[in-house]
MMTF fields as JSON, N, C-alpha, C and O atoms, coordinates in Angstrom:
{
  "mmtfVersion": "1.0.0",
  "mmtfProducer": "UNKNOWN",
  "numBonds": 403,
  "numAtoms": 404,
  "numGroups": 101,
  "numChains": 1,
  "numModels": 1,
  "chainsPerModel": [1],
  "groupsPerChain": [101],
  "chainIdList": ["A"],
  "bondAtomList": [4, 2, 8, 6, 12, 10, 16, 14, 20, 18, 24, 22, 28, 26, 32, 30, 36, 34, 40, 38, 44, 42, 48, 46, 52, 50, 56, 54, 60, 58, 64, 62, 68, 66, 72, 70, 76, 74, 80, 78, 84, 82, 88, 86, 92, 90, 96, 94, 100, 98, 104, 102, 108, 106, 112, 110, 116, 114, 120, 118, 124, 122, 128, 126, 132, 130, 136, 134, 140, 138, 144, 142, 148, 146, 152, 150, 156, 154, 160, 158, 164, 162, 168, 166, 172, 170, 176, 174, 180, 178, 184, 182, 188, 186, 192, 190, 196, 194, 200, 198, 204, 202, 208, 206, 212, 210, 216, 214, 220, 218, 224, 222, 228, 226, 232, 230, 236, 234, 240, 238, 244, 242, 248, 246, 252, 250, 256, 254, 260, 258, 264, 262, 268, 266, 272, 270, 276, 274, 280, 278, 284, 282, 288, 286, 292, 290, 296, 294, 300, 298, 304, 302, 308, 306, 312, 310, 316, 314, 320, 318, 324, 322, 328, 326, 332, 330, 336, 334, 340, 338, 344, 342, 348, 346, 352, 350, 356, 354, 360, 358, 364, 362, 368, 366, 372, 370, 376, 374, 380, 378, 384, 382, 388, 386, 392, 390, 396, 394, 400, 398],
  "bondOrderList": [1, 1, 1, 1, 1, 1, 1, 1, 1, 1, 1, 1, 1, 1, 1, 1, 1, 1, 1, 1, 1, 1, 1, 1, 1, 1, 1, 1, 1, 1, 1, 1, 1, 1, 1, 1, 1, 1, 1, 1, 1, 1, 1, 1, 1, 1, 1, 1, 1, 1, 1, 1, 1, 1, 1, 1, 1, 1, 1, 1, 1, 1, 1, 1, 1, 1, 1, 1, 1, 1, 1, 1, 1, 1, 1, 1, 1, 1, 1, 1, 1, 1, 1, 1, 1, 1, 1, 1, 1, 1, 1, 1, 1, 1, 1, 1, 1, 1, 1, 1],
  "groupList": [{"groupName": "MET", "atomNameList": ["N", "CA", "C", "O"], "elementList": ["N", "C", "C", "O"], "formalChargeList": [0, 0, 0, 0], "bondAtomList": [1, 0, 2, 1, 3, 2], "bondOrderList": [1, 1, 2], "singleLetterCode": "M", "chemCompType": "L-PEPTIDE LINKING"}, {"groupName": "SER", "atomNameList": ["N", "CA", "C", "O"], "elementList": ["N", "C", "C", "O"], "formalChargeList": [0, 0, 0, 0], "bondAtomList": [1, 0, 2, 1, 3, 2], "bondOrderList": [1, 1, 2], "singleLetterCode": "S", "chemCompType": "L-PEPTIDE LINKING"}, {"groupName": "THR", "atomNameList": ["N", "CA", "C", "O"], "elementList": ["N", "C", "C", "O"], "formalChargeList": [0, 0, 0, 0], "bondAtomList": [1, 0, 2, 1, 3, 2], "bondOrderList": [1, 1, 2], "singleLetterCode": "T", "chemCompType": "L-PEPTIDE LINKING"}, {"groupName": "LEU", "atomNameList": ["N", "CA", "C", "O"], "elementList": ["N", "C", "C", "O"], "formalChargeList": [0, 0, 0, 0], "bondAtomList": [1, 0, 2, 1, 3, 2], "bondOrderList": [1, 1, 2], "singleLetterCode": "L", "chemCompType": "L-PEPTIDE LINKING"}, {"groupName": "PRO", "atomNameList": ["N", "CA", "C", "O"], "elementList": ["N", "C", "C", "O"], "formalChargeList": [0, 0, 0, 0], "bondAtomList": [1, 0, 2, 1, 3, 2], "bondOrderList": [1, 1, 2], "singleLetterCode": "P", "chemCompType": "L-PEPTIDE LINKING"}, {"groupName": "ALA", "atomNameList": ["N", "CA", "C", "O"], "elementList": ["N", "C", "C", "O"], "formalChargeList": [0, 0, 0, 0], "bondAtomList": [1, 0, 2, 1, 3, 2], "bondOrderList": [1, 1, 2], "singleLetterCode": "A", "chemCompType": "L-PEPTIDE LINKING"}, {"groupName": "GLY", "atomNameList": ["N", "CA", "C", "O"], "elementList": ["N", "C", "C", "O"], "formalChargeList": [0, 0, 0, 0], "bondAtomList": [1, 0, 2, 1, 3, 2], "bondOrderList": [1, 1, 2], "singleLetterCode": "G", "chemCompType": "PEPTIDE LINKING"}, {"groupName": "LYS", "atomNameList": ["N", "CA", "C", "O"], "elementList": ["N", "C", "C", "O"], "formalChargeList": [0, 0, 0, 0], "bondAtomList": [1, 0, 2, 1, 3, 2], "bondOrderList": [1, 1, 2], "singleLetterCode": "K", "chemCompType": "L-PEPTIDE LINKING"}, {"groupName": "ILE", "atomNameList": ["N", "CA", "C", "O"], "elementList": ["N", "C", "C", "O"], "formalChargeList": [0, 0, 0, 0], "bondAtomList": [1, 0, 2, 1, 3, 2], "bondOrderList": [1, 1, 2], "singleLetterCode": "I", "chemCompType": "L-PEPTIDE LINKING"}, {"groupName": "PHE", "atomNameList": ["N", "CA", "C", "O"], "elementList": ["N", "C", "C", "O"], "formalChargeList": [0, 0, 0, 0], "bondAtomList": [1, 0, 2, 1, 3, 2], "bondOrderList": [1, 1, 2], "singleLetterCode": "F", "chemCompType": "L-PEPTIDE LINKING"}, {"groupName": "ARG", "atomNameList": ["N", "CA", "C", "O"], "elementList": ["N", "C", "C", "O"], "formalChargeList": [0, 0, 0, 0], "bondAtomList": [1, 0, 2, 1, 3, 2], "bondOrderList": [1, 1, 2], "singleLetterCode": "R", "chemCompType": "L-PEPTIDE LINKING"}, {"groupName": "VAL", "atomNameList": ["N", "CA", "C", "O"], "elementList": ["N", "C", "C", "O"], "formalChargeList": [0, 0, 0, 0], "bondAtomList": [1, 0, 2, 1, 3, 2], "bondOrderList": [1, 1, 2], "singleLetterCode": "V", "chemCompType": "L-PEPTIDE LINKING"}, {"groupName": "GLN", "atomNameList": ["N", "CA", "C", "O"], "elementList": ["N", "C", "C", "O"], "formalChargeList": [0, 0, 0, 0], "bondAtomList": [1, 0, 2, 1, 3, 2], "bondOrderList": [1, 1, 2], "singleLetterCode": "Q", "chemCompType": "L-PEPTIDE LINKING"}, {"groupName": "GLU", "atomNameList": ["N", "CA", "C", "O"], "elementList": ["N", "C", "C", "O"], "formalChargeList": [0, 0, 0, 0], "bondAtomList": [1, 0, 2, 1, 3, 2], "bondOrderList": [1, 1, 2], "singleLetterCode": "E", "chemCompType": "L-PEPTIDE LINKING"}, {"groupName": "HIS", "atomNameList": ["N", "CA", "C", "O"], "elementList": ["N", "C", "C", "O"], "formalChargeList": [0, 0, 0, 0], "bondAtomList": [1, 0, 2, 1, 3, 2], "bondOrderList": [1, 1, 2], "singleLetterCode": "H", "chemCompType": "L-PEPTIDE LINKING"}, {"groupName": "TYR", "atomNameList": ["N", "CA", "C", "O"], "elementList": ["N", "C", "C", "O"], "formalChargeList": [0, 0, 0, 0], "bondAtomList": [1, 0, 2, 1, 3, 2], "bondOrderList": [1, 1, 2], "singleLetterCode": "Y", "chemCompType": "L-PEPTIDE LINKING"}, {"groupName": "ASN", "atomNameList": ["N", "CA", "C", "O"], "elementList": ["N", "C", "C", "O"], "formalChargeList": [0, 0, 0, 0], "bondAtomList": [1, 0, 2, 1, 3, 2], "bondOrderList": [1, 1, 2], "singleLetterCode": "N", "chemCompType": "L-PEPTIDE LINKING"}, {"groupName": "TRP", "atomNameList": ["N", "CA", "C", "O"], "elementList": ["N", "C", "C", "O"], "formalChargeList": [0, 0, 0, 0], "bondAtomList": [1, 0, 2, 1, 3, 2], "bondOrderList": [1, 1, 2], "singleLetterCode": "W", "chemCompType": "L-PEPTIDE LINKING"}, {"groupName": "CYS", "atomNameList": ["N", "CA", "C", "O"], "elementList": ["N", "C", "C", "O"], "formalChargeList": [0, 0, 0, 0], "bondAtomList": [1, 0, 2, 1, 3, 2], "bondOrderList": [1, 1, 2], "singleLetterCode": "C", "chemCompType": "L-PEPTIDE LINKING"}, {"groupName": "ASP", "atomNameList": ["N", "CA", "C", "O"], "elementList": ["N", "C", "C", "O"], "formalChargeList": [0, 0, 0, 0], "bondAtomList": [1, 0, 2, 1, 3, 2], "bondOrderList": [1, 1, 2], "singleLetterCode": "D", "chemCompType": "L-PEPTIDE LINKING"}],
  "groupTypeList": [0, 1, 2, 3, 4, 5, 6, 3, 5, 7, 3, 8, 3, 4, 9, 5, 6, 3, 9, 1, 7, 10, 11, 9, 12, 1, 11, 12, 11, 3, 3, 5, 6, 5, 8, 3, 1, 2, 6, 7, 10, 2, 11, 2, 1, 5, 3, 10, 8, 0, 6, 3, 6, 12, 13, 10, 14, 9, 12, 2, 15, 14, 10, 11, 3, 16, 10, 5, 2, 17, 1, 1, 3, 5, 11, 1, 10, 8, 3, 3, 12, 3, 4, 11, 5, 10, 3, 18, 5, 10, 6, 5, 5, 10, 3, 10, 1, 6, 10, 14, 19],
  "groupIdList": [1, 2, 3, 4, 5, 6, 7, 8, 9, 10, 11, 12, 13, 14, 15, 16, 17, 18, 19, 20, 21, 22, 23, 24, 25, 26, 27, 28, 29, 30, 31, 32, 33, 34, 35, 36, 37, 38, 39, 40, 41, 42, 43, 44, 45, 46, 47, 48, 49, 50, 51, 52, 53, 54, 55, 56, 57, 58, 59, 60, 61, 62, 63, 64, 65, 66, 67, 68, 69, 70, 71, 72, 73, 74, 75, 76, 77, 78, 79, 80, 81, 82, 83, 84, 85, 86, 87, 88, 89, 90, 91, 92, 93, 94, 95, 96, 97, 98, 99, 100, 101],
  "secStructList": [7, 7, 7, 1, 7, 2, 2, 2, 2, 6, 6, 6, 4, 4, 4, 4, 4, 4, 1, 7, 6, 6, 6, 6, 6, 6, 6, 2, 2, 2, 2, 2, 2, 2, 2, 2, 7, 7, 1, 7, 7, 7, 1, 6, 6, 6, 6, 6, 6, 6, 6, 7, 1, 1, 7, 1, 1, 7, 1, 4, 4, 4, 6, 6, 6, 6, 6, 1, 7, 7, 7, 6, 6, 6, 2, 2, 2, 2, 2, 2, 2, 6, 2, 2, 2, 2, 6, 6, 2, 2, 2, 2, 2, 2, 2, 2, 6, 6, 7, 7, 7],
  "xCoordList": [1.076, 0.772, 0.644, -0.28, 1.484, 1.029, -0.213, -0.777, -0.89, -1.945, -1.346, -1.97, -0.357, 0.183, 1.118, 2.202, 1.107, 2.207, 3.593, 3.59, 4.819, 5.818, 6.601, 7.315, 6.277, 6.7, 5.536, 5.571, 4.743, 3.929, 3.931, 3.497, 4.274, 4.717, 6.045, 6.124, 6.954, 8.53, 7.767, 8.548, 6.836, 6.606, 5.66, 5.437, 5.316, 4.359, 5.794, 5.979, 6.562, 7.108, 7.557, 7.673, 7.856, 8.508, 7.768, 8.204, 5.834, 5.025, 4.846, 4.42, 4.99, 4.932, 5.46, 4.568, 6.451, 6.878, 5.616, 5.439, 4.905, 3.72, 2.319, 1.48, 2.203, 1.305, 1.886, 3.061, 0.759, 1.372, 0.964, 0.292, 1.457, 1.672, 0.191, -0.247, -0.21, -1.937, -2.842, -3.363, -2.737, -3.118, -2.472, -2.895, -1.286, -0.914, -1.134, -0.928, -1.588, -2.111, -3.537, -4.283, -4.0, -5.208, -5.432, -6.454, -4.067, -3.593, -3.243, -3.55, -2.854, -2.4, -3.552, -3.534, -4.539, -5.707, -6.75, -7.662, -6.46, -7.718, -7.092, -7.635, -5.618, -4.625, -5.056, -5.467, -4.701, -5.013, -6.804, -7.031, -8.016, -8.747, -9.263, -10.023, -8.424, -8.786, -7.861, -7.805, -7.13, -6.636, -7.4, -7.285, -8.148, -8.735, -10.241, -10.96, -10.653, -12.136, -12.315, -11.406, -13.768, -14.561, -15.414, -16.038, -15.585, -16.805, -15.927, -14.742, -16.779, -16.398, -15.505, -15.652, -14.529, -13.274, -14.024, -13.588, -14.814, -14.88, -14.189, -13.64, -14.4, -13.908, -14.735, -14.265, -16.238, -16.832, -16.969, -17.456, -16.653, -15.953, -14.573, -14.29, -13.827, -12.381, -12.463, -11.997, -13.57, -13.377, -14.266, -14.2, -15.089, -16.038, -14.912, -15.008, -13.995, -13.31, -12.21, -11.782, -11.854, -11.023, -11.174, -10.437, -12.722, -13.122, -13.639, -13.78, -13.942, -13.609, -15.287, -15.525, -16.202, -17.346, -18.173, -19.219, -17.878, -18.733, -17.668, -17.916, -16.715, -15.727, -16.411, -17.482, -16.06, -17.033, -16.68, -17.364, -15.178, -14.615, -14.225, -13.145, -15.547, -15.443, -15.469, -15.223, -15.762, -15.801, -14.127, -13.75, -13.303, -11.891, -11.145, -10.239, -11.583, -11.149, -11.544, -10.875, -12.859, -13.199, -12.652, -13.013, -11.858, -11.659, -10.205, -9.905, -9.39, -7.88, -8.333, -7.436, -9.487, -9.336, -9.791, -8.776, -10.716, -11.291, -10.687, -10.321, -10.523, -9.718, -8.202, -7.757, -7.421, -6.4, -5.041, -4.912, -4.391, -3.504, -2.113, -1.294, -2.256, -1.163, -1.819, -2.979, -0.375, -0.262, -0.345, 0.413, -1.565, -1.655, -0.87, -1.019, 0.06, 1.155, 2.498, 3.288, 2.579, 4.031, 3.463, 4.182, 2.708, 1.932, 2.311, 3.1, 1.865, 2.375, 3.905, 4.284, 4.711, 5.686, 6.73, 7.827, 5.955, 7.045, 6.125, 6.747, 5.268, 4.394, 5.606, 6.071, 6.052, 6.3, 7.91, 8.275, 8.75, 9.59, 10.173, 11.381, 9.16, 9.701, 9.753, 10.806, 8.924, 9.615, 10.289, 10.753, 10.607, 12.066, 13.0, 13.78, 13.566, 14.437, 14.88, 15.951, 13.361, 13.62, 14.357, 15.573, 13.597, 14.289, 15.699, 16.373, 15.869, 17.542, 18.423, 19.337, 18.317, 18.766, 18.963, 20.082, 17.761, 17.962, 18.877, 19.251, 18.972, 19.773, 20.946, 21.812, 21.279, 23.073, 23.422, 24.445, 22.699, 23.183, 23.601, 24.609, 22.621, 22.946, 24.177, 24.841, 24.424, 25.287, 26.816, 27.911, 26.576, 27.76, 28.262, 29.441, 27.1, 27.388, 27.722, 27.901, 27.811, 28.124, 26.426, 26.337, 25.804, 24.0, 23.418, 23.431, 22.906, 22.036, 21.16, 20.891, 20.531, 19.158, 18.07, 16.903],
  "yCoordList": [-8.781, -7.52, -6.665, -6.748, -5.781, -4.079, -3.732, -4.252, -2.653, -1.984, -0.68, 0.373, -0.719, 0.871, 2.03, 1.497, 2.729, 3.544, 2.833, 1.99, 3.329, 2.48, 3.324, 2.725, 4.758, 5.235, 5.098, 6.19, 4.611, 4.514, 2.658, 2.243, 2.059, 0.711, 0.641, -0.469, 1.11, 0.991, 1.664, 1.421, 2.21, 2.735, 1.8, 1.777, 1.066, -0.005, -1.209, -1.781, -1.345, -2.702, -3.41, -4.633, -2.367, -3.079, -3.98, -4.831, -3.608, -4.476, -5.626, -6.443, -6.224, -7.059, -8.219, -9.027, -8.389, -9.696, -10.047, -11.134, -9.135, -9.055, -9.915, -10.223, -10.158, -10.926, -11.875, -11.794, -13.144, -13.934, -13.062, -12.04, -13.668, -12.917, -13.075, -12.588, -13.618, -13.489, -12.188, -11.184, -12.753, -11.112, -10.149, -9.333, -10.005, -8.533, -7.953, -6.783, -8.948, -8.03, -7.998, -7.582, -8.362, -7.773, -6.606, -5.955, -6.483, -5.297, -4.06, -2.926, -4.162, -3.219, -2.626, -1.491, -3.432, -2.978, -2.318, -1.508, -2.727, -2.485, -0.291, 0.81, -0.886, 0.507, 1.833, 2.991, 0.917, 2.07, 2.613, 3.818, 1.589, 2.151, 3.184, 4.114, 2.647, 3.718, 4.843, 5.619, 5.018, 6.41, 6.844, 8.063, 6.368, 7.08, 7.055, 7.92, 6.46, 6.839, 8.173, 9.003, 8.441, 9.838, 9.362, 8.33, 10.276, 9.732, 9.242, 9.557, 8.111, 6.569, 5.568, 5.165, 5.21, 4.45, 3.24, 2.881, 2.52, 0.595, 0.101, 0.588, -1.28, -2.104, -2.019, -1.693, -2.334, -1.994, -0.845, -0.617, 0.309, 1.386, 1.46, 2.465, 0.885, 0.812, -0.055, 0.182, -1.738, -1.935, -1.844, -2.497, -0.784, -0.124, 1.026, 1.175, 1.651, 2.64, 2.138, 2.551, 0.992, -0.086, -0.943, -1.712, -0.406, -1.396, -2.94, -3.676, -3.267, -4.54, -4.339, -4.865, -3.693, -3.509, -5.217, -5.648, -5.576, -6.591, -8.215, -9.266, -8.009, -8.744, -9.713, -9.416, -11.625, -12.732, -13.157, -13.752, -12.54, -13.259, -11.63, -11.329, -10.734, -9.855, -9.893, -8.866, -11.067, -11.582, -11.555, -11.246, -12.048, -12.234, -10.92, -11.053, -9.895, -8.859, -8.398, -7.543, -8.843, -8.699, -9.634, -9.765, -10.524, -11.536, -10.698, -10.601, -10.181, -9.188, -8.611, -8.47, -8.352, -7.268, -8.5, -8.995, -9.155, -10.245, -11.562, -12.056, -12.273, -13.392, -13.767, -14.809, -13.067, -13.632, -12.975, -11.81, -13.917, -13.784, -12.699, -12.828, -11.781, -10.821, -9.724, -9.508, -9.107, -8.458, -7.133, -6.409, -6.697, -4.706, -4.431, -3.316, -5.393, -4.361, -4.102, -3.17, -5.451, -5.221, -4.295, -3.393, -4.428, -2.823, -1.564, -0.759, -1.342, -0.396, 0.066, 1.212, -1.158, -1.076, -0.61, -0.055, -1.053, -0.392, 0.806, 1.572, 1.008, 2.707, 3.435, 4.428, 2.996, 4.218, 4.159, 5.274, 3.168, 3.344, 3.561, 3.575, 3.745, 4.188, 6.051, 6.637, 6.628, 8.023, 8.319, 9.457, 7.179, 7.936, 7.469, 7.545, 6.695, 6.179, 7.199, 7.433, 7.655, 9.002, 9.917, 9.847, 10.711, 11.357, 11.443, 12.427, 10.184, 10.173, 10.21, 11.034, 9.735, 9.836, 10.817, 10.954, 12.248, 13.598, 14.533, 15.706, 13.662, 14.698, 14.296, 15.144, 13.005, 12.597, 13.281, 13.955, 13.324, 14.321, 16.085, 16.664, 16.568, 17.684, 17.638, 18.667, 16.879, 16.75, 16.552, 16.786, 16.19, 15.592, 16.641, 16.7, 17.588, 18.653, 19.977, 21.018, 19.929, 20.894, 22.065, 23.176, 21.592, 22.017, 21.731, 20.551, 22.599, 22.266, 23.037, 23.394, 23.429, 23.975, 23.07, 23.46],
  "zCoordList": [-12.188, -12.796, -11.861, -11.051, -11.828, -11.012, -11.336, -12.299, -10.441, -11.072, -10.502, -10.626, -9.988, -9.587, -10.386, -10.627, -10.636, -11.302, -10.745, -9.848, -11.447, -10.857, -9.406, -8.602, -9.327, -8.135, -7.257, -6.69, -6.874, -6.08, -5.739, -4.664, -6.412, -6.105, -5.653, -5.129, -5.577, -5.154, -3.56, -2.64, -3.19, -2.075, -0.805, 0.406, -2.149, -1.212, -0.908, 0.167, -2.005, -2.05, -0.836, -0.757, 0.324, 1.554, 2.267, 3.042, 1.769, 2.48, 1.84, 2.657, 0.497, -0.319, 0.858, 1.12, 1.436, 2.487, 3.37, 3.919, 3.413, 4.634, 4.151, 4.998, 3.173, 2.252, 1.331, 0.971, 0.782, 0.278, -1.293, -1.436, -2.034, -3.733, -4.387, -5.428, -3.771, -4.276, -3.615, -4.099, -2.28, -1.805, -1.531, -0.712, -2.149, -2.371, -3.736, -4.062, -4.505, -5.964, -5.677, -6.563, -4.612, -4.139, -3.28, -3.065, -2.778, -1.668, -2.758, -2.391, -3.579, -4.987, -5.709, -6.186, -5.766, -6.705, -5.213, -5.382, -4.201, -3.057, -2.852, -2.949, -2.525, -2.481, -3.733, -3.645, -4.851, -6.126, -6.042, -6.147, -5.843, -5.578, -4.913, -5.186, -3.566, -2.223, -2.303, -1.349, -3.328, -3.734, -4.627, -4.758, -5.314, -6.645, -6.12, -6.621, -5.472, -4.929, -4.664, -4.644, -4.41, -3.792, -3.048, -3.297, -1.726, -1.034, -0.272, -0.166, 0.507, 1.201, 0.504, -0.65, 1.386, 0.845, 1.154, 2.248, 0.817, 0.855, -0.214, -1.203, 0.356, -1.002, -2.083, -3.173, -1.91, -3.767, -3.994, -5.102, -3.174, -4.267, -4.549, -5.201, -4.332, -4.84, -6.099, -7.214, -5.417, -6.764, -8.194, -9.235, -7.779, -8.771, -9.776, -10.994, -8.962, -9.742, -10.658, -11.736, -9.786, -10.651, -11.887, -12.503, -12.039, -13.215, -13.246, -14.223, -11.494, -11.112, -10.45, -9.363, -11.052, -10.012, -10.972, -10.486, -11.582, -12.262, -12.117, -12.707, -11.341, -11.044, -10.757, -10.228, -11.009, -10.706, -9.115, -8.282, -9.041, -7.684, -6.846, -6.337, -6.925, -5.97, -4.235, -3.603, -3.611, -2.471, -1.784, -0.653, -3.081, -2.918, -2.167, -1.344, -2.517, -1.956, -1.004, -0.424, -0.487, 1.233, 1.639, 2.808, 1.326, 2.486, 2.577, 3.767, 1.873, 2.254, 3.839, 4.67, 4.134, 5.412, 6.115, 6.606, 6.367, 7.123, 7.102, 8.168, 5.859, 6.349, 5.912, 6.394, 5.102, 4.703, 5.978, 6.353, 6.3, 7.519, 7.04, 6.13, 7.929, 7.908, 9.13, 9.481, 9.621, 10.88, 10.794, 10.149, 11.655, 11.08, 12.315, 12.815, 12.965, 13.89, 13.046, 13.196, 11.867, 11.308, 10.093, 9.662, 9.772, 8.473, 9.386, 8.891, 10.56, 11.155, 11.462, 11.708, 11.383, 12.024, 10.774, 10.836, 9.648, 8.349, 7.795, 7.059, 7.923, 8.356, 8.944, 8.385, 9.936, 10.995, 10.163, 9.791, 9.885, 9.57, 8.293, 8.055, 7.409, 5.786, 6.261, 6.007, 6.737, 7.166, 7.894, 7.97, 8.82, 9.564, 9.356, 10.306, 8.054, 7.326, 5.868, 5.308, 5.614, 4.848, 5.903, 6.077, 6.54, 7.272, 8.124, 8.431, 8.362, 8.997, 7.472, 7.471, 6.709, 5.553, 5.082, 4.588, 4.979, 4.589, 6.091, 6.123, 6.959, 7.722, 7.579, 7.362, 7.653, 7.482, 6.314, 6.436, 4.846, 4.09, 4.347, 3.942, 5.033, 5.574, 6.416, 6.541, 6.818, 7.99, 7.342, 7.854, 6.421, 5.752, 4.651, 4.303, 4.058, 3.432, 4.202, 3.571, 5.643, 6.627, 6.765, 7.285, 6.375, 6.341, 7.631, 7.984, 8.405, 9.632, 9.941, 11.088, 8.759, 8.761, 9.293, 9.325]
}
């Protein structure tokens, strides 16, 4: 079950392979909560804004950041590749159309 709108879910799909399926579900909840939160973007505020303030397994979401096995280097590599790929695709389209602006 995805908690994100289709457009945002499509953007984070490249990151799915970096996490186990269960952890990625938690990542999606935390991402949506962080986007919607105002003020400090903590795990607690993200869960509250997502309606999970009374979740029985509240600590599970905290473990995503401190215990789950994932590589911040791999995440940053994907974060860099996404805009570069998009810019390169736009540049190639401009070159094909004869535009060089």
